[in-house]
VOPAGU-2260 file (C-alpha; in pm, 1 decimal, decimal comma):
REM VOPAGU-2260
SITE   aa  ch    i         X         Y         Z
SITE  MET   A    0   -6558,3  -15378,4    9703,1
SITE  ALA   A    1   -6555,2  -15750,5    9642,8
SITE  HIS   A    2   -6918,0  -15849,8    9696,4
SITE  ASN   A    3   -6852,2  -16219,3    9742,3
SITE  THR   A    4   -6596,7  -16196,6   10023,1
SITE  ARG   A    5   -6672,2  -16409,3   10325,6
SITE  THR   A    6   -6832,2  -16240,4   10619,7
SITE  HIS   A    7   -6651,3  -16456,9   10875,3
SITE  ILE   A    8   -6341,1  -16656,0   10789,5
SITE  ASP   A    9   -6351,4  -16877,0   11099,6
SITE  ALA   A   10   -6630,1  -17098,8   11226,3
SITE  THR   A   11   -6726,0  -17203,1   11575,5
SITE  TRP   A   12   -6905,0  -17534,7   11584,5
SITE  THR   A   13   -7104,4  -17652,6   11884,3
SITE  ALA   A   14   -7277,1  -17992,5   11862,3
SITE  GLY   A   15   -7265,6  -17968,6   11485,6
SITE  SER   A   16   -7415,4  -17620,0   11462,2
SITE  TYR   A   17   -7242,0  -17299,3   11360,5
SITE  VAL   A   18   -7281,9  -17023,6   11617,4
SITE  THR   A   19   -7296,7  -16680,0   11454,7
SITE  LEU   A   20   -7166,0  -16371,3   11629,8
SITE  PRO   A   21   -7325,0  -16023,6   11632,2
SITE  ALA   A   22   -7028,1  -15897,3   11430,1
SITE  ASP   A   23   -7111,1  -16150,3   11158,0
SITE  TRP   A   24   -7458,0  -16006,6   11106,6
SITE  GLN   A   25   -7335,0  -15648,2   11126,7
SITE  ASP   A   26   -7076,8  -15718,7   10860,0
SITE  LEU   A   27   -7330,4  -15901,4   10644,6
SITE  ASP   A   28   -7572,8  -15611,8   10676,1
SITE  ARG   A   29   -7299,1  -15366,2   10576,6
SITE  LYS   A   30   -7202,7  -15571,3   10272,3
SITE  SER   A   31   -7566,9  -15621,4   10169,7
SITE  PHE   A   32   -7629,4  -15247,7   10195,7
SITE  THR   A   33   -7316,5  -15167,6    9994,2
SITE  ALA   A   34   -7398,9  -15426,2    9730,3
SITE  ILE   A   35   -7747,6  -15281,0    9679,3
SITE  ASN   A   36   -7674,1  -14912,2    9733,5
SITE  GLY   A   37   -7303,5  -14905,3    9650,4
SITE  ASP   A   38   -7107,3  -14957,3    9331,7
SITE  LYS   A   39   -7361,2  -15206,0    9191,4
SITE  GLY   A   40   -7635,7  -14953,8    9258,3
SITE  GLY   A   41   -7465,2  -14658,7    9092,3
SITE  CYS   A   42   -7309,7  -14488,1    9395,8
SITE  TRP   A   43   -6946,0  -14374,6    9384,4
SITE  SER   A   44   -6752,2  -14290,8    9697,3
SITE  PRO   A   45   -6398,7  -14172,4    9601,8
SITE  SER   A   46   -6124,2  -14236,0    9853,6
SITE  SER   A   47   -5955,8  -13899,1    9798,9
SITE  LEU   A   48   -6051,4  -13542,4    9709,2
SITE  ILE   A   49   -6119,9  -13472,3    9340,7
SITE  THR   A   50   -5992,4  -13131,4    9236,8
SITE  LEU   A   51   -6084,2  -12950,2    8916,3
SITE  THR   A   52   -5807,2  -12710,6    8814,0
SITE  GLY   A   53   -5828,7  -12393,8    8609,2
SITE  ILE   A   54   -5709,8  -12558,5    8286,8
SITE  SER   A   55   -5913,9  -12424,9    7994,9
SITE  GLY   A   56   -6232,5  -12624,1    7946,8
SITE  ALA   A   57   -6189,8  -12838,9    8259,0
SITE  HIS   A   58   -6523,0  -12917,4    8413,1
SITE  LEU   A   59   -6734,3  -13193,9    8562,0
SITE  LYS   A   60   -7041,1  -13276,1    8352,6
SITE  VAL   A   61   -7339,9  -13413,3    8545,7
SITE  THR   A   62   -7619,9  -13572,8    8343,1
SITE  GLY   A   63   -7838,3  -13703,8    8623,4
SITE  PRO   A   64   -7915,6  -13650,1    8992,1
SITE  THR   A   65   -7596,3  -13591,7    9188,5
SITE  LEU   A   66   -7587,5  -13649,3    9562,4
SITE  VAL   A   67   -7355,1  -13488,8    9809,6
SITE  ALA   A   68   -7330,1  -13632,4   10159,9
SITE  TYR   A   69   -7436,8  -13418,4   10451,6
SITE  ASN   A   70   -7158,5  -13177,6   10554,5
SITE  GLY   A   71   -7000,1  -13231,3   10212,7
SITE  LYS   A   72   -6958,6  -12963,6    9946,8
SITE  LEU   A   73   -6887,3  -12908,6    9578,2
SITE  GLU   A   74   -6581,6  -12691,2    9522,1
SITE  THR   A   75   -6392,1  -12567,1    9217,2
SITE  LEU   A   76   -6058,4  -12386,2    9181,8
SITE  ALA   A   77   -5921,0  -12134,3    8934,8
SITE  GLY   A   78   -6217,2  -12110,4    8703,4
SITE  ALA   A   79   -6315,2  -12476,8    8673,4
SITE  ARG   A   80   -6688,8  -12533,4    8660,1
SITE  PHE   A   81   -6969,9  -12784,7    8703,4
SITE  ASN   A   82   -7190,2  -12843,0    8403,4
SITE  VAL   A   83   -7527,0  -12975,1    8525,1
SITE  VAL   A   84   -7743,0  -13130,6    8253,4
SITE  GLY   A   85   -8089,5  -13235,1    8363,2
SITE  PRO   A   86   -8461,0  -13144,5    8354,5
SITE  SER   A   87   -8496,5  -12765,0    8363,7
SITE  GLY   A   88   -8132,0  -12730,0    8462,3
SITE  THR   A   89   -8178,4  -12913,2    8791,9
SITE  TRP   A   90   -7885,6  -12861,6    9029,5
SITE  PRO   A   91   -7734,1  -13142,5    9236,8
SITE  SER   A   92   -7951,2  -13243,8    9529,1
SITE  LEU   A   93   -7784,8  -13197,2    9866,4
SITE  ALA   A   94   -7912,1  -13504,4   10048,9
SITE  SER   A   95   -7789,9  -13843,0   10164,5
SITE  GLY   A   96   -7881,4  -14139,4    9951,4
SITE  HIS   A   97   -8014,8  -14191,6    9601,9
SITE  VAL   A   98   -8317,8  -13963,9    9592,8
SITE  GLY   A   99   -8352,2  -14007,3    9217,8
SITE  ARG   A  100   -8419,6  -14380,1    9240,1
SITE  LYS   A  101   -8757,4  -14527,4    9166,8
SITE  ARG   A  102   -8898,0  -14871,3    9231,2
SITE  ASP   A  103   -9213,3  -15061,5    9144,2
SITE  ILE   A  104   -9324,7  -15346,8    9369,8
SITE  LEU   A  105   -9587,6  -15594,9    9256,6
SITE  HIS   A  106   -9821,6  -15693,2    9538,8
SITE  SER   A  107  -10008,7  -16019,4    9494,5
SITE  THR   A  108  -10368,5  -16044,7    9607,2
SITE  PHE   A  109  -10276,6  -16384,7    9746,7
SITE  GLN   A  110  -10167,5  -16177,8   10046,5
SITE  PHE   A  111  -10471,0  -15996,6   10183,5
SITE  GLN   A  112  -10664,1  -15921,7   10500,5
SITE  THR   A  113  -11034,2  -15869,9   10558,5
SITE  LYS   A  114  -11300,8  -15923,7   10820,8
SITE  GLU   A  115  -11500,7  -16099,4   10548,2
SITE  ARG   A  116  -11227,6  -16350,5   10459,3
SITE  ARG   A  117  -11467,5  -16639,6   10428,1
SITE  PHE   A  118  -11625,1  -16469,1   10126,0
SITE  TRP   A  119  -11304,5  -16465,6    9921,8
SITE  LYS   A  120  -11170,2  -16752,1    9713,0
SITE  HIS   A  121  -10837,5  -16779,6    9532,7
SITE  VAL   A  122  -10873,8  -16829,2    9158,6
SITE  LEU   A  123  -10598,4  -17019,9    8980,2
SITE  GLY   A  124  -10482,2  -17051,8    8621,4
SITE  LEU   A  125  -10527,7  -16692,5    8505,5
SITE  SER   A  126  -10271,8  -16435,8    8395,3
SITE  THR   A  127  -10266,6  -16061,4    8336,0
SITE  ALA   A  128  -10051,9  -15815,1    8149,6
SITE  VAL   A  129   -9854,7  -15737,3    8465,4
SITE  SER   A  130   -9865,8  -16057,1    8666,7
SITE  GLN   A  131   -9903,1  -16431,8    8651,7
SITE  VAL   A  132  -10076,5  -16427,0    8989,8
SITE  SER   A  133  -10432,4  -16542,9    8942,6
SITE  GLY   A  134  -10608,7  -16336,5    9207,5
SITE  ILE   A  135  -10909,8  -16359,0    9437,2
SITE  GLN   A  136  -11284,3  -16349,1    9380,0
SITE  THR   A  137  -11602,5  -16349,1    9588,4
SITE  PRO   A  138  -11920,8  -16556,0    9543,8
SITE  PHE   A  139  -12112,1  -16228,9    9494,9
SITE  CYS   A  140  -12012,1  -15871,1    9419,5
SITE  SER   A  141  -12278,6  -15756,9    9662,4
SITE  TYR   A  142  -12556,9  -15909,0    9866,4
SITE  GLN   A  143  -12850,5  -15804,7   10078,0
SITE  ALA   A  144  -12778,1  -15782,2   10449,2
SITE  PRO   A  145  -13043,6  -15782,3   10725,0
SITE  GLY   A  146  -13272,8  -15483,5   10687,4
SITE  GLY   A  147  -13242,5  -15474,3   10309,2
SITE  VAL   A  148  -12902,3  -15301,6   10306,2
SITE  ILE   A  149  -12683,7  -15394,5   10008,9
SITE  PHE   A  150  -12345,1  -15506,1   10142,2
SITE  VAL   A  151  -12022,8  -15510,5    9938,2
SITE  PRO   A  152  -11717,2  -15715,9   10047,2
SITE  ASN   A  153  -11378,3  -15550,5   10083,5
SITE  PHE   A  154  -11019,2  -15648,7   10149,8
SITE  TYR   A  155  -10679,5  -15497,4   10236,4
SITE  ILE   A  156  -10336,3  -15565,1   10086,0
SITE  PRO   A  157  -10042,9  -15509,8   10327,2
SITE  LEU   A  158   -9782,6  -15307,7   10135,9
SITE  ARG   A  159   -9406,8  -15357,9   10121,5
SITE  VAL   A  160   -9247,2  -15015,0   10130,4
SITE  HIS   A  161   -8910,5  -14837,4   10176,3
SITE  ASP   A  162   -8862,6  -14614,7   10479,0
SITE  GLY   A  163   -8808,2  -14254,1   10373,6
SITE  ALA   A  164   -8927,0  -14313,0   10017,6
SITE  ARG   A  165   -9239,9  -14161,0    9868,6
SITE  ILE   A  166   -9545,8  -14351,1    9744,7
SITE  VAL   A  167   -9642,1  -14210,4    9405,7
SITE  SER   A  168   -9925,1  -14436,2    9291,1
SITE  GLY   A  169  -10079,6  -14781,3    9292,9
SITE  THR   A  170  -10220,2  -14955,2    8984,7
SITE  TRP   A  171  -10474,7  -15234,4    9034,8
SITE  SER   A  172  -10522,0  -15512,1    8781,6
SITE  PHE   A  173  -10867,2  -15676,2    8768,5
SITE  ARG   A  174  -11128,4  -15819,5    8534,7
SITE  VAL   A  175  -11505,5  -15864,1    8520,4
SITE  PRO   A  176  -11546,5  -16238,3    8455,4
SITE  PHE   A  177  -11902,3  -16262,0    8319,0
SITE  PRO   A  178  -12125,9  -16056,5    8084,1
SITE  ARG   A  179  -12326,9  -15781,2    8247,3
SITE  THR   A  180  -12675,4  -15659,1    8161,5
SITE  LYS   A  181  -12635,0  -15320,7    8327,2
SITE  ARG   A  182  -12352,5  -15114,7    8468,0
SITE  PRO   A  183  -12304,0  -15139,2    8848,2
SITE  ALA   A  184  -12505,0  -14916,5    9078,2
SITE  GLN   A  185  -12177,4  -14839,5    9256,4
SITE  MET   A  186  -11837,7  -14899,6    9098,2
SITE  PRO   A  187  -11547,6  -15068,5    9281,6
SITE  LYS   A  188  -11343,1  -14817,1    9477,1
SITE  PHE   A  189  -10983,9  -14812,4    9593,2
SITE  ARG   A  190  -10760,6  -14629,3    9835,9
SITE  ILE   A  191  -10409,5  -14639,9    9983,6
SITE  ILE   A  192  -10387,6  -14566,7   10355,7
SITE  ARG   A  193  -10148,9  -14558,5   10647,4
SITE  SER   A  194  -10237,2  -14665,0   11001,8
SITE  ASP   A  195  -10066,6  -14589,6   11332,3
SITE  SER   A  196  -10044,8  -14798,9   11649,6
SITE  GLU   A  197  -10384,7  -14671,6   11763,2
SITE  ASN   A  198  -10549,8  -14770,7   11431,4
SITE  ASN   A  199  -10592,3  -14412,7   11317,1
SITE  VAL   A  200  -10631,7  -14435,3   10939,2
SITE  VAL   A  201  -10520,4  -14157,7   10703,2
SITE  PRO   A  202  -10557,5  -14179,2   10323,0
SITE  LEU   A  203  -10275,9  -14087,3   10084,9
SITE  LYS   A  204  -10504,8  -13901,3    9844,3
SITE  SER   A  205  -10674,2  -13569,0    9916,4
SITE  VAL   A  206  -11030,5  -13456,4    9854,2
SITE  SER   A  207  -10901,0  -13171,3    9639,9
SITE  SER   A  208  -10737,4  -13421,8    9402,3
SITE  GLY   A  209  -11057,3  -13622,7    9353,9
SITE  ALA   A  210  -11088,5  -13854,7    9654,7
SITE  ASP   A  211  -11397,8  -13871,6    9873,1
SITE  ALA   A  212  -11389,8  -13783,4   10243,1
SITE  ASN   A  213  -11237,5  -14123,7   10327,1
SITE  GLY   A  214  -10977,7  -14117,4   10051,9
SITE  TYR   A  215  -11157,2  -14353,9    9810,8
SITE  VAL   A  216  -11155,1  -14315,7    9433,5
SITE  SER   A  217  -11401,0  -14516,9    9222,0
SITE  VAL   A  218  -11342,3  -14673,8    8883,4
SITE  PRO   A  219  -11508,3  -14448,0    8621,2
SITE  GLN   A  220  -11861,4  -14567,6    8554,9
SITE  PRO   A  221  -11907,7  -14703,4    8198,8
SITE  ASP   A  222  -12206,9  -14624,1    7980,1
SITE  ASN   A  223  -12340,8  -14980,0    7985,1
SITE  GLY   A  224  -12285,9  -15335,8    8105,1
SITE  ASP   A  225  -12097,1  -15443,7    7791,9
SITE  LEU   A  226  -11829,8  -15179,8    7846,0
SITE  TRP   A  227  -11794,2  -15284,2    8209,4
SITE  TYR   A  228  -11755,6  -15650,1    8107,7
SITE  ASN   A  229  -11495,2  -15549,5    7845,9
SITE  GLY   A  230  -11504,3  -15896,2    7695,6
SITE  GLY   A  231  -11360,4  -16038,0    8016,8
SITE  ALA   A  232  -11023,5  -15874,6    7941,0
SITE  VAL   A  233  -10791,5  -15735,3    8205,8
SITE  GLN   A  234  -10857,6  -15377,6    8316,0
SITE  THR   A  235  -10643,6  -15145,5    8526,7
SITE  PHE   A  236  -10707,8  -14853,5    8757,4
SITE  THR   A  237  -10441,0  -14616,7    8894,5
SITE  TYR   A  238  -10467,9  -14437,4    9228,4
SITE  ILE   A  239  -10245,1  -14126,1    9245,1
SITE  CYS   A  240  -10117,3  -14031,1    9591,1
SITE  ASP   A  241  -10069,1  -13662,9    9673,8
SITE  GLN   A  242  -10058,7  -13636,1   10054,5
SITE  ASN   A  243   -9896,0  -13816,2   10349,7
SITE  GLN   A  244   -9672,6  -13983,9   10090,7
SITE  THR   A  245   -9338,1  -13998,0   10270,9
SITE  ILE   A  246   -9305,3  -14343,7   10422,4
SITE  ASP   A  247   -9230,0  -14365,3   10794,6
SITE  THR   A  248   -9213,9  -14728,1   10901,3
SITE  SER   A  249   -9131,7  -14630,0   11260,8
SITE  GLN   A  250   -9484,7  -14493,5   11305,8
SITE  TYR   A  251   -9708,5  -14639,9   11036,6
SITE  VAL   A  252   -9804,3  -14949,0   10843,0
SITE  TYR   A  253   -9936,4  -14910,1   10489,6
SITE  TYR   A  254  -10228,4  -15081,2   10314,3
SITE  ALA   A  255  -10421,1  -15070,8    9990,8
SITE  GLN   A  256  -10795,5  -15133,2   10016,6
SITE  VAL   A  257  -11047,9  -15253,7    9760,1
SITE  VAL   A  258  -11424,8  -15222,1    9808,1
SITE  GLU   A  259  -11624,5  -15434,3    9562,2
SITE  GLU   A  260  -11898,2  -15302,2    9337,1
SITE  ALA   A  261  -12268,3  -15290,6    9421,7
SITE  GLY   A  262  -12451,9  -15462,6    9138,7
SITE  ALA   A  263  -12741,6  -15298,8    8959,9
SITE  ILE   A  264  -13081,5  -15433,7    9070,5
SITE  LEU   A  265  -13290,0  -15551,5    8778,1
SITE  PRO   A  266  -13661,9  -15461,5    8783,2
SITE  ILE   A  267  -13772,1  -15804,0    8655,8
SITE  PRO   A  268  -13731,1  -16023,0    8848,6
SITE  ASN   A  269  -13673,8  -15805,8    9152,2
SITE  SER   A  270  -13476,3  -16082,4    9324,0
SITE  GLN   A  271  -13177,5  -16042,7    9091,0
SITE  ILE   A  272  -12866,7  -15823,5    9098,0
SITE  ASP   A  273  -12763,4  -15820,5    8731,9
SITE  GLY   A  274  -12696,0  -16186,4    8672,6
SITE  TYR   A  275  -12696,1  -16328,4    9022,3
SITE  SER   A  276  -12952,1  -16359,0    9298,6
SITE  ILE   A  277  -12976,8  -16110,3    9578,1
SITE  VAL   A  278  -12871,7  -16305,5    9884,2
SITE  GLU   A  279  -12976,1  -16204,2   10232,2
SITE  ARG   A  280  -12724,8  -16261,1   10506,1
SITE  LYS   A  281  -12883,3  -16332,7   10841,8
SITE  SER   A  282  -12713,0  -16211,0   11156,5
SITE  ASP   A  283  -12429,5  -16446,6   11253,7
SITE  VAL   A  284  -12479,8  -16735,3   11492,7
SITE  ARG   A  285  -12231,9  -16829,0   11762,1
SITE  LEU   A  286  -12231,8  -17203,1   11686,7
SITE  VAL   A  287  -12359,1  -17449,1   11427,9
SITE  SER   A  288  -12479,4  -17798,5   11515,8
SITE  VAL   A  289  -12454,7  -18071,3   11251,5
SITE  ALA   A  290  -12598,3  -18333,5   11490,1
SITE  ASN   A  291  -12944,4  -18368,7   11643,2
SITE  GLN   A  292  -13013,4  -18140,3   11940,0
SITE  SER   A  293  -13285,3  -18178,5   12202,7
SITE  LEU   A  294  -13358,1  -17803,3   12173,3
SITE  THR   A  295  -13381,7  -17768,9   12548,6
SITE  GLY   A  296  -13143,1  -17706,7   12838,9
SITE  ALA   A  297  -12763,9  -17704,6   12840,1
SITE  ALA   A  298  -12556,7  -17837,9   12552,0
SITE  THR   A  299  -12202,5  -17844,1   12416,3
SITE  ILE   A  300  -12179,0  -17781,2   12041,4
SITE  ASP   A  301  -11860,1  -17800,9   11837,2
SITE  PHE   A  302  -11657,5  -17826,8   12162,3
SITE  VAL   A  303  -11809,6  -17505,3   12304,7
SITE  PRO   A  304  -12058,6  -17492,7   12598,4
SITE  VAL   A  305  -12379,6  -17315,0   12499,4
SITE  VAL   A  306  -12484,6  -17006,2   12698,4
SITE  THR   A  307  -12840,9  -16882,7   12737,6
SITE  GLY   A  308  -12919,5  -16633,3   12463,9
SITE  ASN   A  309  -12675,3  -16781,5   12209,9
SITE  ARG   A  310  -12788,4  -16796,3   11848,5
SITE  ILE   A  311  -12746,8  -17158,1   11735,5
SITE  LEU   A  312  -12785,3  -17281,4   11378,1
SITE  CYS   A  313  -12920,8  -17637,8   11373,1
SITE  THR   A  314  -12859,9  -17824,1   11046,5
SITE  GLY   A  315  -12864,3  -18189,2   11152,8
SITE  GLN   A  316  -13197,4  -18239,6   11328,6
SITE  THR   A  317  -13349,9  -18587,5   11290,5
SITE  ILE   A  318  -13677,1  -18411,2   11211,9
SITE  ALA   A  319  -13573,7  -18173,2   10932,8
SITE  GLN   A  320  -13860,5  -17935,3   11012,2
SITE  GLN   A  321  -13671,7  -17847,5   11331,9
SITE  ASN   A  322  -13364,7  -17713,9   11154,5
SITE  GLY   A  323  -13304,7  -17338,4   11162,6
SITE  ILE   A  324  -13173,1  -17070,6   11396,9
SITE  TRP   A  325  -13256,4  -17113,2   11762,9
SITE  ILE   A  326  -13206,3  -16903,9   12078,3
SITE  ALA   A  327  -13056,2  -17128,9   12347,9
SITE  ASN   A  328  -13194,8  -17154,5   12701,3
SITE  THR   A  329  -12986,7  -17364,8   12940,1
SITE  ALA   A  330  -13276,2  -17374,5   13189,1
SITE  GLY   A  331  -13562,5  -17462,9   12955,7
SITE  ASN   A  332  -13686,7  -17490,5   12598,8
SITE  TRP   A  333  -13508,1  -17315,3   12314,5
SITE  SER   A  334  -13704,0  -17077,9   12090,9
SITE  ARG   A  335  -13692,6  -16989,3   11722,8
SITE  ALA   A  336  -13482,2  -16680,3   11642,5
SITE  GLY   A  337  -13692,7  -16376,2   11554,5
SITE  ASP   A  338  -13533,1  -16339,8   11209,7
SITE  LEU   A  339  -13618,7  -16698,6   11110,3
SITE  SER   A  340  -13952,1  -16779,6   11271,6
SITE  THR   A  341  -14211,2  -16702,3   11001,2
SITE  PRO   A  342  -14246,2  -16812,2   10637,1
SITE  THR   A  343  -14150,6  -16467,1   10504,6
SITE  ASP   A  344  -13814,9  -16488,9   10688,8
SITE  PHE   A  345  -13705,5  -16770,9   10456,6
SITE  THR   A  346  -13581,5  -16548,3   10173,2
SITE  PRO   A  347  -13429,9  -16730,5    9873,9
SITE  ASN   A  348  -13076,7  -16863,6    9923,6
SITE  PHE   A  349  -13006,7  -16667,6   10242,5
SITE  ILE   A  350  -12674,0  -16727,6   10417,5
SITE  VAL   A  351  -12558,6  -16725,6   10778,4
SITE  GLY   A  352  -12207,1  -16718,5   10924,1
SITE  VAL   A  353  -12066,0  -16889,0   11233,5
SITE  THR   A  354  -11839,6  -16690,3   11468,7
SITE  GLU   A  355  -11713,4  -16956,8   11713,8
SITE  GLY   A  356  -11651,7  -17328,7   11751,7
SITE  GLY   A  357  -11386,7  -17588,7   11684,9
SITE  ALA   A  358  -11435,0  -17745,0   11341,9
SITE  TYR   A  359  -11686,5  -17493,8   11205,6
SITE  VAL   A  360  -11568,7  -17152,6   11327,7
SITE  GLY   A  361  -11582,9  -16908,9   11036,6
SITE  SER   A  362  -11798,8  -17139,7   10826,3
SITE  LEU   A  363  -12078,7  -17015,3   10603,7
SITE  TRP   A  364  -12415,1  -17190,7   10553,6
SITE  GLN   A  365  -12687,8  -17141,4   10294,1
SITE  ILE   A  366  -13054,5  -17239,6   10297,0
SITE  SER   A  367  -13117,5  -17513,4   10038,7
SITE  GLU   A  368  -13477,1  -17609,4   10129,3
SITE  PRO   A  369  -13740,7  -17479,4   10095,9
SITE  LYS   A  370  -13695,2  -17308,3    9760,7
SITE  ALA   A  371  -14022,1  -17110,0    9782,2
SITE  PRO   A  372  -14050,6  -16925,6   10117,4
SITE  GLN   A  373  -14421,2  -16850,8   10085,8
SITE  THR   A  374  -14504,5  -17224,7   10103,9
SITE  ILE   A  375  -14315,8  -17305,6   10423,0
SITE  ALA   A  376  -14493,1  -17380,8   10747,9
SITE  VAL   A  377  -14251,3  -17325,1   11037,4
SITE  SER   A  378  -14305,5  -17574,5   11317,3
SITE  ASN   A  379  -14121,9  -17764,1   11587,6
SITE  ASP   A  380  -14253,8  -18103,7   11477,3
SITE  ASN   A  381  -14279,9  -18280,5   11143,3
SITE  THR   A  382  -14593,9  -18107,3   11015,0
SITE  GLY   A  383  -14426,7  -17817,6   10834,2
SITE  SER   A  384  -14186,8  -17798,1   10541,9
SITE  GLN   A  385  -13847,3  -17961,8   10565,5
SITE  ILE   A  386  -13567,4  -17713,0   10632,1
SITE  GLN   A  387  -13219,6  -17792,5   10503,7
SITE  PHE   A  388  -12887,5  -17610,6   10497,1
SITE  SER   A  389  -12566,4  -17676,7   10307,7
SITE  SER   A  390  -12215,1  -17558,8   10386,3
SITE  ILE   A  391  -12070,3  -17327,4   10123,2
SITE  THR   A  392  -11722,4  -17318,7   10274,9
SITE  LYS   A  393  -11434,6  -17563,8   10268,7
SITE  LYS   A  394  -11106,9  -17598,7   10456,2
SITE  THR   A  395  -10783,4  -17509,6   10280,2
SITE  THR   A  396  -10420,7  -17569,4   10374,6
SITE  SER   A  397  -10251,2  -17299,0   10166,0
SITE  VAL   A  398  -10036,1  -17075,4   10385,0
SITE  ASN   A  399  -10152,8  -16765,8   10198,7
SITE  SER   A  400  -10521,5  -16853,6   10198,1
SITE  PRO   A  401  -10795,0  -16820,4   10458,6
SITE  SER   A  402  -10860,7  -17133,7   10663,1
SITE  LEU   A  403  -11209,3  -17145,8   10510,7
SITE  GLU   A  404  -11300,1  -17055,1   10153,9
SITE  SER   A  405  -11632,6  -17021,3    9983,9
SITE  ILE   A  406  -11729,4  -17294,4    9738,7
SITE  ALA   A  407  -12044,8  -17116,9    9624,7
SITE  PRO   A  408  -12065,4  -17017,9    9255,5
SITE  LEU   A  409  -11827,1  -16725,7    9202,0
SITE  ARG   A  410  -11982,4  -16414,8    9048,9
SITE  GLY   A  411  -11764,6  -16134,7    9186,7
SITE  ASN   A  412  -11487,3  -15955,5    9002,1
SITE  ILE   A  413  -11134,9  -16099,8    9000,7
SITE  TYR   A  414  -10859,1  -15884,2    9151,9
SITE  HIS   A  415  -10514,7  -15990,8    9036,0
SITE  SER   A  416  -10251,7  -15759,5    9180,2
SITE  LEU   A  417  -10140,0  -15410,7    9277,7
SITE  LEU   A  418   -9832,3  -15244,1    9126,1
SITE  LEU   A  419   -9700,0  -14990,1    9376,9
SITE  SER   A  420   -9467,7  -14713,7    9247,7
SITE  MET   A  421   -9227,0  -14527,3    9476,3
SITE  ASP   A  422   -8952,0  -14269,9    9427,9
SITE  ASN   A  423   -8701,9  -14078,6    9643,6
SITE  ILE   A  424   -8568,7  -14415,8    9756,6
SITE  VAL   A  425   -8259,5  -14373,2    9971,2
SITE  ASP   A  426   -8215,4  -14718,2   10121,2
SITE  MET   A  427   -8302,2  -15018,0    9903,2
SITE  ARG   A  428   -8248,3  -15282,0   10166,1
SITE  PRO   A  429   -8562,0  -15499,3   10214,9
SITE  GLN   A  430   -8793,0  -15350,3   10477,0
């Protein structure tokens, strides 16, 4: 067919605007499908029956996958034959579409989703063997959460797929950006999953093929920190799918997930995770106040009315000794939060997140004073140590970035992209 023929030869103009008709879009869709899957895509649809006669040596030689439409058939007359040449003498596949097609789609980590979005920052100006996309990185590979639990950030990449095709594998591209003293205690792990409308998650790799119970596969652990660093060069890891592979976009959405590494804890000093400080994250607060608060009764902070029992982070008290996390009481005096009321609670460089508010929702704050927790005297007047916090997040306007990004020193690994491989593609229209 002529691929550049006009879809609609007439035009209806109303107040200077062209009004399209349903038939226009149907015709455009038909032509787009034919252009991608038709003669330019290697499909041949003869207008009349092709007959092989019994003349000596007459035959049809097939050197690749041959597709016969449903209800169609291959037929020969008077001794003619089909000569099929392919892997292991493969016969033509009786199916609709181009089941032999394959496609690789490069997924940028500039498109990602995570509950911990404020911990991720886009890194620019880098390139890899498979992509010019720079990637994303966290301030820390892992950090200490309340109760001493080591927490590792994670993120999801929404996948572009083809309905009816089969996901074969996904290859991640990443690099370790700084020298390492020891190998990680837990390596980064990856998985590809599908999710239905009720958020039921099913992995695309089985336990029998090497995945854990949740479908994760970890990067092989190196012998030492130098091998993990790899001179800062790009590394790749491939996740092979072997179950639930056939894509059904009517029921599922598909994601790839990355869980960061847990850094090795060094014995001396015991406040380090191989090159960067262990950072405790306090339980989130509802609101942060950057102005002086009376620390009693009702208040409105960052455009939100305070409710009794709310955790409030105060960072702008006139008397700096009064900064910290407070429990609000709209009918009386506020009290210090239990996880930040004694000197030992002021662990080095701890962070706290904010869940609500106008200007500061999603922001992240880090203790900057005092540096030595054992010397602090917590008080509600000016007799103790000064307490100061600094914001480690900034606003960003990029459409593909979180609204708030960390500006803390970046020590996490850099994840560039995911190369997703599919085969059995029947319909190559964008989906």
